C-alpha positions in Angstrom: 0.1 0.1 0.0 1.4 3.4 -1.0 1.4 6.4 1.2 0.0 9.4 -0.5 2.0 12.4 -0.8 0.8 15.4 1.3 0.7 18.9 -0.1 0.9 21.8 2.3 -1.8 24.4 1.9 -1.0 28.1 2.1 -2.7 29.9 4.7 -5.3 32.9 3.8 -2.8 35.5 5.4 0.1 34.4 3.2 -2.3 34.4 0.0 -3.5 37.9 0.9 0.1 39.2 1.6 1.5 37.7 -1.8 -1.5 39.0 -3.6 -0.8 42.3 -2.4 2.9 42.1 -3.1 2.0 41.2 -6.8 -0.3 44.1 -7.1 2.3 46.3 -5.9 5.0 44.8 -8.1 2.7 44.6 -11.1 0.0 47.3 -10.6 -3.1 46.7 -12.5 -4.0 48.9 -15.4 -6.8 51.4 -15.0 -9.2 52.1 -17.8 -9.1 55.7 -18.8 -5.9 56.3 -17.1 -2.8 55.7 -19.5 -0.2 56.5 -16.7 -1.5 54.0 -14.3 -0.6 50.5 -14.3 2.3 48.5 -15.5 3.1 47.3 -19.1 5.8 44.9 -17.8 5.4 41.6 -16.3 3.4 38.7 -18.2 1.0 36.6 -16.6 3.6 33.9 -16.1 5.9 36.4 -14.5 3.3 37.3 -12.1 2.6 33.7 -11.2 6.2 33.0 -10.7 6.3 36.1 -8.4 3.4 34.9 -6.4 4.8 31.5 -6.2 8.0 32.8 -5.0 6.2 34.7 -2.3 4.2 31.7 -1.1 7.5 29.6 -1.0 9.2 32.2 1.2 6.0 32.5 3.4 4.9 35.9 2.3 8.4 37.5 2.2 9.5 38.7 -1.3 11.8 41.6 -2.6 10.0 44.7 -3.4 11.0 44.5 -7.1 10.0 41.8 -9.5 12.7 39.1 -10.3 13.4 40.6 -13.8 14.1 44.1 -12.7 17.7 45.1 -11.7 18.0 46.4 -8.0 20.1 49.2 -9.1 17.9 50.5 -11.9 18.4 54.2 -11.1 17.8 56.8 -14.1 21.0 57.8 -15.6 21.8 61.3 -16.9 
């Protein structure tokens, strides 16, 4: 008899925290406001960011994984 593999479920608090982190890193577009929202970040990148957040128990960097941390405007 085989023992079934158990999957750990995420808590609602971690899911809410990660959902807020994704919304902050990849802000949703707003209809009628072309300046609002992010044009970067595909759905796959957003899912990966969420999964990374869940794997780290709700703790992620403020920037998306594909954004360099030293991205300063050069003169």
